[in-house]
N, C-alpha and C positions, 0 to 999 in steps of 0.2 A: 475564429481562426483555428482554435484548438479542436473543434468538432470536425472541421475540414481535414485536418492532418490525420485525426483518428480514422475518419471515413476512408481516406486515401490509403492509409496503412492497412486497414482491414480488407479493402478491395484488392490491394496488391497481394496480400497473404492468401486470400481466397483464390485469386487467379493462379498463383504459384502452386497451391495445393491441388487445384484441378488440372493444370497443365503438366505437373510433374508425373503423376501416374500415367497419363495418356501418352506422354512421350516415352516413358519407360516400357510401355506395353507393346508398342508397334516396332517391329524391326524391318527396315527397308534395305534391299540390296539391288543394285543395278547389274544386269547381265548384258554384255554386248555380244551380238552375234555378227561375226564377220561376214563378208560377202560369200554367199553360197549359191552355186549354180543349180539350175533345175531344167528339166526338159520333159517333153511328152507330146502326145498327139491328141488332136481333137477333130471331130468331124466338122467341116465347114457347114454351119447351119443354112447358109445362103445357097450352097451347091451340094445337095445331098449326095453322099457317096464319095465326096472329095475330102481328103484329110489334110490338115495343116500341122506341120511340125512346129512346135513352140519351144523355144529355149530362152533362157534368161538368167537373171540373178536376183537375189533378195538379200537384204541386210537390215539390221536394226538393233533395237535394244528392248529389254523389258525391265521394269521395276517390279520387284516382288515385295509384298508387304505381308508379314505374318501377323495375324490378328491375335488378341489375347487368348482366344480359344484354340489357337494353333492352326487355323485355316490360312490358306495362301490366296491373296488376290493379286492378279497380274495386270499391269497396264504397260503400254509401250507403243512403239511405232516401228513399222517395217516399210522399207522403200523397195520397189521392184522395177525392173526393166525387162522387157521381153520382146522378142521378134519372132515372127512366124513366116513360113514359106510353104506353098503347096507344090504339087508335082508339076504344075504348069509355070512355076516361077513367080506367081503372085506373092507379094510381100506385105506384111503388116507389122506395126510396132505398137508398143504400149509402154507408158511410164506412169508411175503413180506412187502414192503413199497411203498407208492404212494405219489407223489408230487401233490398238488392241485393248480391250477391257474384258478380262476373263476371270471367272471364279465366283465364289470361293471354292478352293480345292482342298482336299485333305493332303497332308504331307507325310506319307508313310514312313520315310526314313529320317525325317527331321532336318534335312539339309537346306530347306528353303527353295529347292528346285523341283518343279513338277512338270510333267509333260502337259502341253496344251495344244489346241487346234484352233485355227482361225480361218474364216472364209472371206474371200475377196472376189471381185469381178474385174477381169482384164477387158478394157474396152479396146479391141484390136482395130487400129486405124489403118486403112488401106494406104499403101504407098503407090497406088496406080488406079486402075479402073475397077478393081474388084470391090465388092460391097464390104462395109464395115460389119463387125460382129462382136459379140461379148462372150467371153469364156468365164464361167464360174469356176473358181479354183479353191481348193482346200489345202492348207499348209499345216503339217504336223511338226511341232517343235519339241524335241526330246530334251531331257534335263542336261545332257552333255553337249547340247548345241547343234545336233544334227537336225536338218530341216528337210522334210520330204514334201513333194507336191503331188496332188491328185486332181485330175480333171473332174469337175462336178456338173458338166453339161454346158451347152452354149446356145445362143439364139442370134438370129440375123437382125441387124439394125438398119440395113439398107445403105 
């Protein structure tokens, strides 16, 4: 019995010794990004020469973790909703969520907030007889919470 108590005590001290420095080295911060609107145009890949105006919103959060060496790793989730309409009145919708895992990044000013970019695909679902298509989008997230959208091309899904 005495050996079991000593073994458990040594194991507990070892675990505390290992866990203490690990917990002290990583700093985690959650940053919430409120609903931000975006808009842009993309060529309808199913009808060359026809453009679709896409508008919507995105919102989400990121958790930033600063490593012992000062690098930043970002994880989080963003939710988007978008609608599109072309010059003939055809309509499309999209809803989805994206997980984000980015980094490691250097943190030049040491505040734990770094700009990052993530890419997603909007599967535009027709609300009528038009064909479905996919828009590849790039979102840039600034340290102060500004989110900008860029079209990265599209393709027809039929």
